[in-house]
N, C-alpha and C positions, 0 to 999 in steps of 0.2 A: 442573436449570439445566448444564452443560458443566462438566467439571474444568478448574479453573486448567491443567495440564500437556495438556487436550486445545486447549483456549484457546490454550498459549505453541506448539501445534502447528501451529496455523492459523499464527501469528504466523508461523514457521517459514517453511511451505510458503509463504505469501503473496512471502517476502523469497524464494524457491527461485524463483517462477514468475517475478516483478519480474527477477531475474537470467537467468531464461532467454529472458527478450523475448517472452514469448506470451500473448497476453489472453484467448486461450480458457482457460490452467492459471489466470489472475489472477478472471478471472470463475465459475472453477466452484467458487471458495471463498467465493461470496455466498449466500446466499438469496433467494428469489425475494423481488421487494418491496425488497428495497435499497438505499441512498443512496451513495452516496462525494461528499463536498463536497470538493472540491482543487484552488486551496488553499479553505481556511476566507473566506468571504464569498462566494465565487463560486455561479452557481446548482449545486445538484446533480444527480447523474445518478441516476438512477431506475428500477432493476428491472436484472436482469442482464442486458439485450441492450445499453442505455444504457450499463451499465460496461464489457462489453464493447470495443464501439466505441470507449469516451473509451481505454481502454489498449492502443487498436492502435497507437497514436503508439511508443508501447516498443517496437516488434517493428521498425521502420528505426534503433537505435540502438546504436550500440558504447555496453553501458552495463554495471554490478557493482554488486548492492547486498549491502550489510550489514550485518547487524544489531549494534549497541551495546550493547542495554538494553533491558528490557520488563520490564513492573509490570504484575498482574492482578489484581483486585477487582471480586469477583463475576462480572458477565460482559460485563466492559471490560478491554479494554488500551491501554495507552499503551506505547508504544515509537519509540525515536529509531534512527533509522537513517542511514546512508550512501549515497547515487546519485551512482557516479564513472559519466560518459557522455565519452567520445574525437571529438574529433570533429576532425580533420585532425589540425595539430599542435597544438591545445588539448585541456584537460581540462578536467572543468567537473565541479564535487562543491556536492553539498547535502544536507545533514542537517535531514532534518526527523525532525516527529514527529506520529504518525498515533494518534490514539486510535480505536479500534471500539469496535461491540457485536456479540454472540455467540447466538447461538440455542440451544437444550438440544442443538444439533449440531452446534456449536463453529462452523457455518456465519458468517461475516458478516452481522451483521446492517444498520451505517453504519458508516462511515468519513468519519473527518472530520484533514483532512492538513493541521499549523500550520507555515507556511511563506513566505518574502516570494522575489519572485526579487532583493532584498538582499540575501536570505542565502546566493544563492548565491557561489563563488571561483572562478576562472579558474587553471588553472598553463599 
């Protein structure tokens, strides 16, 4: 089992990858056969290629990501974070809670993102 510190390191790398707007950097953190359900209730993306394709949407955005808190238990982590996206004269903010599981090398094996459109604020 990966250590709590290694898992926290992967979560930090995930946040950095989101902030860098690189689908390749995000996808590189996932194990073969991983799943992403974002948001929970949507059809899961399966495998690194589907996950990478899903995250290509971030490449066109002017956004930043900030980790607010993370908790690790066993091979899982739950974390709360903020994504701020600028579009013209508006700023959109959402604060999802993601739950991830990890393999022995601290690569992500599953992600479930808890958020809804109604959670987004506009400034």
